C-alpha positions as CSV (number, residue, x, y, z in Angstrom):
1,X,201.6,103.3,-7.2
2,X,202.7,102.1,-3.8
3,X,204.0,105.0,-1.7
4,X,206.9,102.9,-0.4
5,X,208.0,102.4,-3.9
6,X,207.9,106.1,-4.5
7,X,209.9,106.8,-1.4
8,X,212.5,104.3,-2.3
9,X,212.7,105.7,-5.8
10,X,213.4,109.2,-4.4
11,X,216.0,107.9,-2.0
12,X,217.9,106.3,-4.9
13,X,218.0,109.4,-7.1
14,X,221.6,110.3,-6.1
15,X,222.8,106.8,-6.9
16,X,221.0,106.9,-10.3
17,X,222.7,110.3,-11.0
18,X,226.1,108.9,-10.1
19,X,225.6,105.9,-12.4
20,X,224.2,108.2,-15.2
21,X,227.4,110.3,-14.9
22,X,229.5,107.1,-15.0
23,X,227.8,106.0,-18.2
24,X,227.6,109.3,-20.0
25,X,230.4,111.4,-18.4
26,X,228.1,114.5,-18.9
27,X,225.9,116.0,-16.2
28,X,223.1,117.0,-18.5
29,X,222.9,113.6,-20.1
30,X,223.0,112.0,-16.7
31,X,220.0,114.1,-15.7
32,X,218.2,113.0,-18.8
33,X,219.0,109.3,-18.0
34,X,217.7,109.7,-14.4
35,X,214.4,111.2,-15.7
36,X,214.0,108.4,-18.3
37,X,214.7,105.8,-15.7
38,X,212.2,107.2,-13.2
39,X,209.5,107.5,-15.9
40,X,210.1,103.9,-17.0
41,X,210.2,102.6,-13.4
42,X,206.9,104.3,-12.6
43,X,205.3,103.0,-15.7
44,X,206.6,99.5,-15.1
45,X,206.4,99.3,-11.3
46,X,203.8,96.5,-11.5
47,X,206.5,94.3,-13.2
48,X,208.9,94.8,-10.3
49,X,209.3,91.9,-7.8
50,X,209.1,93.5,-4.4
51,X,211.2,90.7,-2.9
52,X,214.3,92.0,-4.8
53,X,216.3,95.2,-4.3
54,X,215.0,98.1,-6.3
55,X,218.5,99.5,-7.1
56,X,219.7,96.8,-9.5
57,X,216.4,96.9,-11.3
58,X,216.7,100.7,-11.7
59,X,220.3,100.5,-12.9
60,X,219.3,97.9,-15.6
61,X,216.6,100.4,-16.8
62,X,219.1,103.2,-16.9
63,X,221.7,101.1,-18.7
64,X,219.1,100.1,-21.3
65,X,218.1,103.7,-21.6
66,X,221.8,104.7,-22.1
67,X,222.1,102.0,-24.9
68,X,218.9,103.3,-26.6
69,X,220.3,106.9,-26.3
70,X,223.7,106.1,-27.8
71,X,222.1,104.1,-30.7
72,X,219.9,107.1,-31.5
73,X,223.0,109.4,-31.3
74,X,224.9,107.3,-33.8
75,X,222.1,107.8,-36.3
76,X,222.0,111.6,-35.5
77,X,225.7,112.2,-35.7
78,X,228.0,114.5,-33.7
79,X,226.4,117.2,-31.5
80,X,228.3,120.0,-29.8
81,X,227.3,121.7,-26.5
82,X,228.3,125.3,-27.0
83,X,227.7,126.1,-23.3
84,X,230.2,123.7,-21.8
85,X,232.6,125.5,-19.5
86,X,235.4,124.1,-17.3
87,X,234.9,124.1,-13.6
88,X,237.2,126.1,-11.4
89,X,238.8,124.6,-8.3
90,X,237.4,126.0,-5.1
91,X,239.7,127.7,-2.6
92,X,240.2,124.8,-0.2
93,X,243.1,123.8,2.0
94,X,245.9,121.8,0.3
95,X,244.5,118.4,1.5
96,X,241.1,119.0,-0.1
97,X,242.7,120.2,-3.3
98,X,245.0,117.2,-3.4
99,X,242.0,114.9,-2.9
100,X,240.1,116.7,-5.6
101,X,243.0,116.3,-8.0
102,X,243.3,112.6,-7.2
103,X,239.6,112.2,-7.7
104,X,239.9,113.9,-11.1
105,X,242.8,111.7,-12.0
106,X,240.8,108.6,-11.1
107,X,237.8,109.9,-13.1
108,X,240.0,110.6,-16.1
109,X,241.6,107.2,-15.9
110,X,238.2,105.5,-15.6
111,X,237.0,107.5,-18.6
112,X,239.8,105.9,-20.7
113,X,238.7,102.4,-19.7
114,X,236.5,100.4,-22.0
115,X,232.8,100.8,-21.3
116,X,232.4,97.2,-19.9
117,X,235.2,97.7,-17.4
118,X,234.0,101.2,-16.4
119,X,230.5,99.9,-15.8
120,X,231.7,97.1,-13.6
121,X,234.0,99.4,-11.5
122,X,231.1,101.8,-11.0
123,X,228.5,99.2,-10.0
124,X,230.8,97.2,-7.7
125,X,233.2,99.8,-6.3
126,X,231.1,103.0,-6.2
127,X,227.5,101.7,-5.9
128,X,228.6,98.8,-3.6
129,X,226.7,96.2,-5.5
130,X,227.4,92.5,-5.1
131,X,228.8,90.6,-8.0
132,X,225.4,88.9,-8.5
133,X,223.6,92.2,-8.5
134,X,226.0,93.7,-11.0
135,X,225.7,90.6,-13.2
136,X,221.9,91.1,-13.1
137,X,222.2,94.7,-14.1
138,X,224.5,94.0,-17.0
139,X,222.8,90.7,-17.9
140,X,226.1,88.7,-17.8
141,X,227.3,85.7,-15.7
142,X,228.8,86.5,-12.3
143,X,232.1,84.9,-13.4
144,X,232.3,87.5,-16.2
145,X,231.8,90.2,-13.6
146,X,234.7,89.0,-11.6
147,X,237.1,88.8,-14.6
148,X,236.0,92.2,-15.9
149,X,236.4,93.7,-12.5
150,X,239.9,92.2,-12.1
151,X,241.0,93.5,-15.5
152,X,239.4,96.9,-14.8
153,X,241.2,97.3,-11.5
154,X,244.5,96.3,-13.0
155,X,244.0,98.7,-16.0
156,X,243.0,101.5,-13.6
157,X,246.0,101.0,-11.4
158,X,248.4,101.1,-14.4
159,X,246.8,104.3,-15.7
160,X,247.3,105.9,-12.3
161,X,250.9,104.7,-12.0
162,X,250.1,102.5,-9.0
163,X,251.4,99.2,-10.6
């Protein structure tokens, strides 16, 4: 494996974790998705076109892993995590607490969106991908990205009471 490929892969781990959290909404599952993605990327690095950006390719691998994982879970049935505990707010100044509460509100509102809209918002607004890159990750036309993004932004603003 090319050392530059490995370095770039390591640099993108936080982005992969964020996308994994966006897909699964659970930190432990997001960690599993990151691990699966890295394993598949290393095994298939010969098939990667070095002229393209690595990030969209990795996100496509992760999204496919997520689809595989959810299909397997549908067959397995419901599983319960008995160690799940709510996180306490840290003792910050009021501005930081307000920002945290707003972030949680946005996260909760995004969680209520349909999966296709949530994925588009995450890729374009959080990961700062172009419409073409998001289209490649999701394997849909760029026009569909634009319309889903528009609907997602509108739905999110309604849920947050902005419009």
